[in-house]
N, C-alpha and C positions, 0 to 999 in steps of 0.2 A: 192184530192190530196194527191200522193205519194211524199213519200221520197226516196232515195237510202242512202244507207249507204255503207260507205268505209265496206273490211274486214282490221279488225284491225291486227297490226304486233301479229303474235303469240308468246307463252310466253313458254320458253325453260324450260325441266325437266329431272332429271333423274330420280327420285321416284314420281311415279305419283301424283299429286296435290300438290306438293313441289315444291316450285317457287324461284327464286330471290338468299339469300345467304346458304348454307347447309353445313352441315357436316357431312363426311363419313370416315369410313376404307378405306385404301387405296384397301384393299382384294376386298372389297364390290364393289369401285369405276371402278377397273380393271375388274370386273363382268359385268357391269353395259353398257346401251345404251343410247344414246344422245334422245330424245322426243323431241317434239314442242306441243302441247294444248292451247285453246282456254279456259279460265276459265270461261269466263265473255263474250260468245258469242252466239247470240238469234239460232243458229243454230249446228246441230254437223256435221260437217265436220274434218273427216278423216284428218290428215298429216301425210306424210311420211318426214324424215329428208332425204339430198340426201348430207350433210356435213357440218364441222365446221373447226373453226380453234382453238387450243387450248394455253393457253399462261400459262407459269411460269413465276413470277420475276427471272431474270437473268441468264434466257434460253430461247434459241431461241425458235419461236413458232411452232405448230407443225401441218400441215395441215390435214385433216382428207375427207376422199370420202364416207362418208355412216353414219349411225347411229351410229357403231360400232367402238370404238377406235381402231387404227391397230397399229402394232407393234410398230413403233416409237413414238404413244402415252402411250403405256404401258412401255416404256422405262422413258419418261418423268416421268409419275406417280410414276414409282417406286425409280425415283432419288429424288423426291418431300419429303421435309423434315415435319414430322409433324408440325403442326401447319399450316406452309406454304399455300397461297392460289392459285387454279389452276382456270382459268378463259376461261370458254368455251364461244366462240363469234362470230360471223358471222354464224348464225345457218341459213343454206339453207334450203328451207321448199318447198314442193311442194304438190298438191291436186291430190291424184292420180284419185280420178273420175270425175277431171276436168285437162287435164294436159298442157291444154292452161292457165288456170290462173294464173297471176302473182302473188307471196306473196309476204309480205315482211320478209326480214329475223326474225325469233326468238329475243326475249329477252335473255339477257345473262343469265349465269348460272355461282355462283363463289360458289366452293366447296374446306370448309378448311378440311384437311386433319389432321386426328384423327392417 
């Protein structure tokens, strides 16, 4: 008897193996990229981030169409005050090894700016 497991939603990350809520200085965040991983999945499935939405309370959300922050996202980071939170959500991912595979969006990342 076989069981077929669904592929779980990936986990969003900026720093490898650091998930959920993290704290980073603005400079480190500006040089970073958004990634997605499967921390507890049975198989090694490399992922590519195709885009995400970035929100800061009181500011208009910014949509990015790659894993790297575009100029609008960098401007939003620069306007964010120390102690504020940046929410990176709706992280769209794909599996480069299987383009037909439909994956759920990765879990959000909450960054507290230092």
